[in-house]
N, C-alpha and C positions, 0 to 999 in steps of 0.2 A: 853623765846621762847621754850625751851626744858625742861620744869619743870615737874617733875613726878606728883605732886599733881594737877597741872593744866590740865595735860592730862587726869587724872582720872575724874576730875570735868567736863571737857568738854565732855568726853564720856557719863557721867551720864546725862548731859544736853541734848545731842542729843537723848539718849535713852528715856528721859522724853518726848521730843517732839514727838517721835514715838508713845508713849503710848496715846498721845492726839489725834491721828489720827485714822480713821477707818482702820480696817485690809484690806479692799478692796482698800484703797487709796494708790497710788504710793508713796506718801510721807512717809507712814509708813515704807515701805521697805527702802527707801532712807535714812531716819534718822538713822535707825538701822545700815545700811552698813557704813555710815560715822562715827557713834559713835564707831563701832568696830575698825576702822582704828586708831582712837585716842587711844583706849585702847591697841592696839598692840604696840604702841610706848612707852607706859608707862614703861614696863620692861627695855627697853634700857635707858630711861631717869633715871630710878632708879639706874642703874649701873654707869651712867655718861653721861652727855649731849653730850660729844664728839662723842658718838656712833651714834648720829642722825645727825651729821654735815657732809656734803660732804667734802672730803679732799682738794678740790680746793678752791682758793680764801680766803676770810676772815672768812669763816664759822668756822673753828677750833679755830681761835683766839677768835671769838665771844663766842664759847662754853666754852672757858677758862676764859671768863669774860672781854676780851678786846674788847670793842665795840666802834663804832664811828657812827656819823650821816650819813656818806656817804657809810658805808658798807651795803651789801645786803647778809646776810647769807642765805644759802640754806640747806634744809633738804635732807637726802638720800631718794631715791624712795622706794615705797612700797615693791617691791621684795627684795631689800637689807635689809629692816627691817625684813622680814620673814626669809631670809637666816641667819641673826644674831640671831634671836630668836631660830632657831634650835640649835645653839651652847649654848645659855644661858639656854634654857628650853628644855631638852631632849624630853619631851612628845610632844613638838610642831611639831616634825618631823611627827607624826601620823596625824596631822590636817593641815599640810602644803598645801596639795592639796586643802583642803576645803577653806583655806584662799585665795589661788590664784583664786579659782572659784569665790569667792565673789568679788574680785577685778575686775575680767573680767566682771562680771555682771555690776558693777558700771561703768567701762570704756565704755561698750557698750551703756549704757544709756546716758552717758555724751558726748561721742565722735562719735556717729553714728546717723543716722536718724531713727533707729528702736525704737519702744516703748517697750523697753526690760522689764521694771518693770511692765507695764500694762499687759503683756502677760506671766508673770512669776508666776507659781503656788507656793504657800507657801511651799509645800512639797519638792520643788526642792532646796530651799535655807535655810529655817529655821533650819532644823537639822544640816546643815553644820555651820551655824551661831552659834548655840548653842554650838557645839563641840569646836569651836575656842574660844569663850568667856569663856567657862568653864575651858579650859587649862590655859588661861591667868589669870583668876580670882584665880584659885587654886595656881598658882605660886606667885601671889601677896597677897595670904592669905586674899582675899576679898570674902565673900559670894556673889554668883551671884545675890541673891535677893536684895542685897544692891545697885546693879548697874542697874538692869532692873526690870520693873514692873512684879510682880509675874504671872499675867495673860498671859503675853507674854512668859514667861519661860514655863508655863504649856502647852501653845499652841505648842511651839517648841518641848517640850519633847514628847507630844502625837504624833506629826508627826514623830519624831525620832523613837518612838516605832513602829509605823506603817511601817516605812522604814525597821527596823530590822525584823519585822514579814514577810514582803514581801521578803526580802533577804533570810530569813530562809526557806520559801516555795520554792524559786528558787533553793537553795542549796540542799534541801531534794530531790527535783525532779531530779536534776542532779545526785546525788549519787545513787538514786534508779534506774535510767536508766543505769548508769555505772555498777551497781551490776548485773542487768539483762543481760547486754551484756557479762559480764565476766563469768557468770554462763553457758552461751551457747558456750563458747570457748572450743575447744579440748585441751588436754594437750600439744600437739605439737604446736598448735597455741599460747598458753600461753608462751611456751619456746621461740618461735621465736620472740614474742613481747618483751620479757624481755631483749633481746640483742639490741633492737633499741636504738639509741643514739640521744640526742638533737642536732640539727644543731648548729654548732659553730657560735656564734655571738660576735663580738668584743665589749667589754665593758658590756656584759651581765653576771650577776652573778647568780649562783643558788646553792642550797644545796639539799640534798635528804631528803625525809620524807615518812612515811608510808601512803599509799593511804587510805582514809577513806571509800572507796568503796570496794576495792579488797585486801587491805593489802599488796600489792606489793610495791616495791621501786619506788618512783615517784620523780618529780622535783618541787622544790619550788623556783620560780624566785624572785630575790631581787634587790634592788638598794641601793646605798650608800647615806645616808642622812646627815652623819656627820663624821668627822675624828678628833681624839684627837691630841694633840701636840706630837711630837716625844720625846722619852725618851731613855736614855742609860741604858741598863740592861745587865750585864755580858759581856761587850765589844761588844754588839750588839745594834742596834737602833730599837726600837719598837714603833709602834703606833696602836691605835685601830680604827676600822671603824664600825660605827653603821649601820646595814643593816635592811631595812624593806621589808617585803614580798609584792610583787605586783601581782603575778599570780601563779597558780599551774597547773601542767599537769602530768597525768599518761599515759604513752605510752602503758600500758598493757590493761587497761579497757576503756581508752579514756576519763576519767573524766578531765574536765578543769574548773577551777575557775578563774574568772576575778576580780581583784581588792582586796584591803586589806579587805574590808567588807566581801566578800564571803569567803576569807581565814580564817578570824577570826570566822565567823559563823560555819565553818567546824572544828573548834577547832584545827587548825594548827598553827604553830609558826608564829607570825607576826613580831618579831624583834629579832635580835641576834647581838652579838659583836664579831668581827673577829680581832684577833691580828696578825699584820704583823711584821716579823722580817727581818731586812736587815743588812748585814755586812757593816761596815764603808767603806771598799774598794769599794764596789758596790755602796753605797749611794753617795759617793763623787767622784767616778770614779778615784780612786787612781791607778796609774800604778804600777805593781808588783815591778819594780826595785826601787821604792821609799819607799817601805815598809821595815822598819827596821827588819833585820833577827833576829831570836832567837839565842842567843849566847850559844854555848855548854860549859858546865863547864869543865875547864881544871884541870888536876891532880895537886894537891898541891896548887890550887888557890881558895880554898873554905873556 
């Protein structure tokens, strides 16, 4: 039920069915979307079928090889698959939003009265599809061309290149406008804008970066996509959080960039690792009176 080779084979079968359809046919998109979902489950199956089983009922026992005619094992939902892939495949964090977008397209087609696929332009989903498939294929050490027809890949890559070119134009225009605005500011105005602060928002992370327009200190907003296990280092507890950039804002020249794609095109940092250190007393909420005091050495007792 949760066999790695079978997931890959089923994904290939669905991708093949897509290649036999016209690009203008709804089924072309539908088969590719379904095929990608089987491919997404393959890395989890490769690590262990139990990663695909829901924890309730007989599913875990089924994954362990204990089956019965009356049992009905169930698989974890798509979103849980994607959350686990972020842990197994660090690069997947960068395409997580793309994977969720594809799932939303599929859901809207299947569970609403809308003709979603019929009205969906290839440029809206094929670059996202390609990015997701390439990350999974790279992890599995499978050439993308062995999974999907080469013509479909080339089509998706050409659309991705067009998307990058469009974003490049947008970012260049934004930077040019911000530079022009900055050049017209008086020194006193620049100084007053330098002391502006980002409004505090609970749960919102940011780091500082040099603005590509005015070279002033600006803010790069981030979100946590993955956390490592805690570890003990020199009597303290540490863990790493992987942060990806979501937006950029310069309060001096007014440059704003939305989304990781614009941040990447502007050659700003898109990912970083933050190490957090916590004292055991704080981590486990140990009351001071229960902490063993350090004993002073006594004369003649060394």
